[in-house]
C-alpha positions as CSV (number, residue, x, y, z in Angstrom):
1,M,13.3,20.8,-26.4
2,K,13.9,17.4,-27.8
3,Y,16.8,15.0,-27.0
4,R,17.9,11.7,-28.2
5,L,18.0,9.0,-25.6
6,G,21.8,8.7,-26.0
7,E,22.1,12.4,-25.2
8,I,20.5,12.1,-21.8
9,A,21.2,8.5,-20.7
10,T,23.6,5.7,-20.6
11,F,22.9,2.2,-19.3
12,S,25.2,-0.1,-17.4
13,Q,24.4,-3.8,-16.8
14,G,24.7,-5.4,-13.4
15,K,27.1,-8.2,-12.4
16,Q,26.4,-11.9,-12.8
17,V,27.4,-13.6,-9.5
18,S,27.1,-17.3,-9.0
19,L,25.1,-18.6,-6.0
20,K,28.3,-19.9,-4.4
21,E,29.7,-16.3,-4.4
22,Q,26.6,-14.9,-2.7
23,Y,26.7,-14.7,1.1
24,R,24.1,-14.2,3.8
25,Y,26.3,-12.2,6.0
26,H,28.0,-8.8,5.5
27,K,31.7,-8.6,5.9
28,E,34.4,-6.1,5.1
29,N,34.7,-5.6,1.3
30,R,31.2,-6.9,0.6
31,Q,28.2,-5.0,-0.6
32,R,24.5,-5.8,-0.6
33,F,23.5,-7.7,-3.8
34,I,20.4,-6.3,-5.3
35,R,18.3,-8.8,-7.2
36,I,14.8,-8.7,-8.7
37,V,13.5,-10.7,-5.8
38,D,14.5,-7.9,-3.5
39,Y,11.7,-5.9,-5.1
40,T,9.1,-8.6,-5.4
41,N,9.4,-10.7,-2.2
42,T,9.9,-8.9,1.1
43,N,10.6,-12.2,2.9
44,E,13.6,-13.0,0.8
45,P,16.9,-12.9,2.8
46,I,19.3,-10.2,1.9
47,R,22.5,-11.4,0.2
48,F,26.0,-9.9,0.0
49,V,28.7,-10.2,-2.6
50,D,32.3,-9.0,-3.0
51,D,32.6,-5.4,-3.9
52,Y,33.0,-5.3,-7.7
53,G,33.4,-1.6,-7.9
54,K,31.4,1.5,-8.9
55,K,30.6,0.1,-12.4
56,Y,28.1,-2.3,-10.8
57,Y,27.0,-0.3,-7.8
58,A,23.7,1.6,-7.7
59,D,22.9,4.1,-4.9
60,K,19.4,4.4,-3.4
61,D,18.8,7.5,-5.6
62,D,19.8,5.8,-8.9
63,L,17.3,4.5,-11.4
64,V,17.5,0.7,-12.0
65,M,15.6,-1.0,-14.8
66,I,14.6,-4.6,-14.4
67,R,14.9,-6.5,-17.7
68,Y,13.2,-9.9,-16.9
69,G,10.1,-11.2,-15.4
70,S,6.4,-11.3,-16.5
71,Q,5.4,-8.7,-13.9
72,T,8.7,-6.8,-13.6
73,A,10.3,-6.5,-17.1
74,G,10.8,-2.8,-17.9
75,K,9.9,-1.7,-14.4
76,V,12.2,1.1,-13.1
77,V,13.0,1.0,-9.4
78,M,15.0,3.0,-6.8
79,E,15.7,3.1,-3.1
80,K,18.1,0.2,-2.6
81,S,21.9,0.5,-2.6
82,G,24.3,-2.2,-3.6
83,I,25.8,-4.3,-6.5
84,I,23.0,-4.9,-9.0
85,A,22.4,-8.3,-10.6
86,N,23.0,-8.9,-14.3
87,N,19.3,-8.9,-15.1
88,M,19.1,-5.2,-14.2
89,F,20.5,-2.1,-15.7
90,K,21.5,1.1,-14.0
91,I,20.2,4.1,-15.9
92,N,22.7,6.9,-15.8
93,L,21.0,10.2,-16.6
94,N,22.5,13.5,-17.5
95,N,21.2,15.4,-14.5
96,K,21.9,18.7,-16.1
97,I,19.0,17.9,-18.5
98,V,16.7,15.5,-16.6
99,S,16.3,14.5,-13.0
100,N,16.2,10.9,-11.6
101,K,13.0,11.8,-9.9
């Protein structure tokens, strides 16, 4: 069976957060901030941001597409939970038709 992309998926862009609003420590009402560097450099310190809500949140089982970078543009990743950066898109699949896996 054939489907149009719009029938099986929607995309939601991450949140742009200035450096001064990114924190090194977790506190109540903050979530991990997921950036491209979190997938490319294991030595990069984790950052936290205010909780901007479900619209910008990706769970570890969600698909996230990276939209920038010479080696990462178009790459689809999983396994990190938090608020995604604006240079990433969460891919929301219709799981009645297709699985995230």
